[in-house]
C-alpha positions in Angstrom: 242.4 -78.6 -80.1 239.6 -78.6 -82.7 239.6 -81.2 -85.6 240.5 -80.3 -89.0 238.4 -80.2 -91.4 236.7 -82.8 -91.5 236.2 -85.5 -92.2 237.0 -87.2 -95.4 239.0 -90.4 -94.5 240.6 -90.4 -98.0 241.6 -86.8 -97.8 243.1 -87.4 -94.0 244.9 -90.4 -95.3 246.5 -88.3 -98.0 247.2 -85.5 -95.6 249.2 -88.0 -93.3 251.0 -89.3 -96.1 252.2 -86.0 -97.5 253.2 -85.1 -93.9 255.2 -88.1 -93.4 257.0 -87.6 -96.9 257.9 -84.2 -95.7 259.1 -84.9 -92.1 261.2 -87.8 -93.6 262.5 -85.7 -96.5 266.2 -86.3 -97.4 266.7 -82.5 -97.3 268.5 -81.9 -93.9 266.6 -80.1 -91.3 264.0 -79.0 -93.8 261.6 -77.9 -90.9 263.6 -78.6 -87.9 266.0 -76.3 -86.0 268.1 -76.7 -83.0 267.7 -74.7 -79.9 270.8 -75.2 -77.8 270.7 -78.9 -77.3 266.9 -79.2 -78.1 265.8 -80.1 -81.6 262.5 -78.1 -82.4 260.0 -78.3 -85.0 257.8 -75.7 -86.6 254.0 -76.1 -86.5 251.2 -73.7 -87.4 248.3 -73.2 -85.1 245.5 -71.1 -86.0 247.7 -68.9 -88.2 250.5 -68.8 -85.5 253.7 -70.5 -86.1 255.4 -72.1 -83.1 258.6 -74.1 -82.4 257.8 -77.3 -80.5 260.5 -79.8 -79.3 260.7 -82.8 -81.4 260.4 -85.3 -78.1 257.0 -83.6 -77.4 255.8 -84.4 -81.0 257.2 -87.9 -81.2 256.5 -89.3 -77.7 253.0 -89.0 -76.1 254.1 -89.8 -72.7 256.3 -86.5 -72.8 253.3 -84.7 -74.2 251.0 -86.0 -71.4 253.6 -85.2 -68.6 253.7 -81.5 -69.8 250.0 -81.0 -70.8 248.7 -81.4 -67.2 246.2 -79.8 -64.8 249.3 -78.0 -63.4 250.2 -76.3 -66.7 246.5 -75.1 -66.9 246.6 -73.8 -63.5 250.0 -72.0 -63.6 251.0 -71.4 -67.1 247.9 -69.2 -68.0 246.4 -66.2 -66.4 242.7 -66.2 -65.1 242.0 -64.0 -68.3 243.5 -66.7 -70.5 241.8 -69.4 -68.7 238.4 -67.8 -69.0 238.9 -67.2 -72.8 239.9 -70.8 -73.4 236.9 -72.2 -71.6 234.8 -70.3 -73.9 235.6 -72.8 -76.6 234.1 -75.8 -74.4 230.5 -76.8 -74.8 227.8 -74.5 -73.2 225.6 -76.1 -70.7 222.3 -75.2 -69.8 222.5 -75.6 -66.1 225.7 -75.1 -63.9 227.8 -74.0 -67.0 231.0 -73.1 -65.1 230.9 -76.3 -62.9 230.2 -78.5 -65.9 233.0 -77.0 -67.9 235.5 -77.5 -65.0 234.2 -81.1 -64.8 234.9 -81.4 -68.6 238.4 -80.1 -68.0 239.1 -82.6 -65.1 237.9 -85.4 -67.4 240.1 -84.4 -70.4 243.2 -84.1 -68.3 242.3 -87.4 -66.7 242.3 -89.2 -70.2 238.6 -89.7 -70.3 237.1 -91.0 -73.6 235.0 -88.6 -75.4 233.3 -90.2 -78.4 235.8 -92.9 -79.1 238.8 -91.0 -78.1 240.8 -88.8 -75.5 241.1 -85.2 -76.7 244.7 -85.0 -75.7 245.8 -88.1 -77.4 243.8 -87.4 -80.4 245.6 -83.9 -80.7 248.8 -85.3 -80.2 248.1 -87.9 -82.9 247.6 -85.2 -85.3 250.6 -83.4 -84.1 252.7 -86.5 -84.7 251.1 -87.3 -88.0 252.1 -83.9 -89.3 248.5 -82.2 -89.5 249.9 -79.0 -88.2 253.0 -78.9 -90.3 252.8 -75.4 -92.2 253.0 -76.9 -95.5 250.0 -79.4 -94.7 248.0 -76.8 -93.2 248.3 -74.7 -96.2 247.6 -77.6 -98.5 244.5 -78.3 -96.6 243.2 -74.9 -96.9 243.8 -74.9 -100.6 241.9 -78.2 -100.8 238.8 -76.8 -98.8 238.8 -73.6 -101.1 239.0 -76.1 -104.2 236.2 -78.2 -102.9 234.1 -75.2 -101.9 234.6 -73.7 -105.5 233.8 -77.1 -107.1 230.5 -77.2 -104.8 229.3 -73.7 -106.2 230.0 -74.8 -109.7 228.1 -78.1 -109.4 225.3 -76.2 -107.8 225.3 -73.9 -110.5 225.4 -76.6 -113.2 222.5 -78.6 -111.3 220.2 -75.6 -111.5 221.0 -74.6 -115.0 220.3 -78.2 -116.1 217.1 -78.4 -113.9 215.8 -75.2 -115.7 216.7 -76.3 -119.1 214.5 -79.7 -118.3 211.7 -77.6 -116.8 211.5 -75.4 -120.0 211.6 -78.5 -122.4 209.2 -80.4 -120.5 206.8 -77.3 -120.2 207.2 -76.9 -124.2 206.4 -80.7 -124.8 203.4 -80.3 -122.4 202.0 -77.2 -124.4 202.5 -79.0 -127.8 200.8 -82.1 -126.4 197.8 -80.3 -125.2 197.8 -78.5 -128.5 197.8 -81.6 -130.6 195.6 -83.8 -128.3 191.7 -83.8 -129.3 189.4 -82.5 -126.7 187.7 -85.9 -126.3 191.0 -87.9 -125.7 192.9 -87.9 -122.3 196.3 -86.3 -121.9 199.4 -88.9 -121.7 202.6 -87.5 -120.4 205.9 -89.4 -120.4 207.5 -90.0 -116.8 210.4 -88.3 -115.9 213.5 -90.5 -116.4 216.8 -89.6 -114.2 220.1 -89.3 -116.0 223.2 -89.8 -114.2 225.7 -86.9 -114.2 228.4 -88.3 -116.6 230.6 -85.2 -116.1 231.3 -86.2 -112.5 234.5 -88.1 -113.2 235.7 -84.5 -114.7 235.0 -82.6 -111.6 237.7 -80.5 -110.1 237.6 -82.6 -106.8 238.2 -85.8 -109.0 241.2 -83.8 -110.8 242.8 -82.7 -107.7 242.4 -86.4 -106.1 244.3 -87.6 -109.3 247.0 -85.1 -108.9 247.4 -86.0 -105.3 247.5 -89.7 -105.6 
């Protein structure tokens, strides 16, 4: 139930809008199927595709009726529960007891930093954040932003090196031309904004998405 990436409110809103447009597409049953009498929808969790009933996705009350302590106790083996509990925060004292308390509070609807984990997860599920196309799009955005970050870092250091070399040459020239009995005077560094920011890859991606 980890959060997706992070945190950019603008990117998150665009993902929700894209998910909404996909789920309300006029293409019949683009991502929904029928299993007997139950309509299901495909979602992608941690590179694993699952089919989940639409009622569970659309109605939080149905979701909360299913995801309960009883489900945790009877639907998972002891090994699976132990593996899942490793994803919880680690406590310095009484680790196992504190983790069990955390689980009880989570299933009981306790707020954790301005929200309940189960309701927060269901909201992302309902908004389409786990739709396979949205997951792939988010991954591409993360790769594009990382690539842009490395490019900006390289550009920054190249510009910084150029500034250092130019200023060094100016200082040497001033030292050479200044008489010994006169003090040296150096021009203060003036910051110049990065005028190429509006042409960055992230900006171009945002323009394409909007």
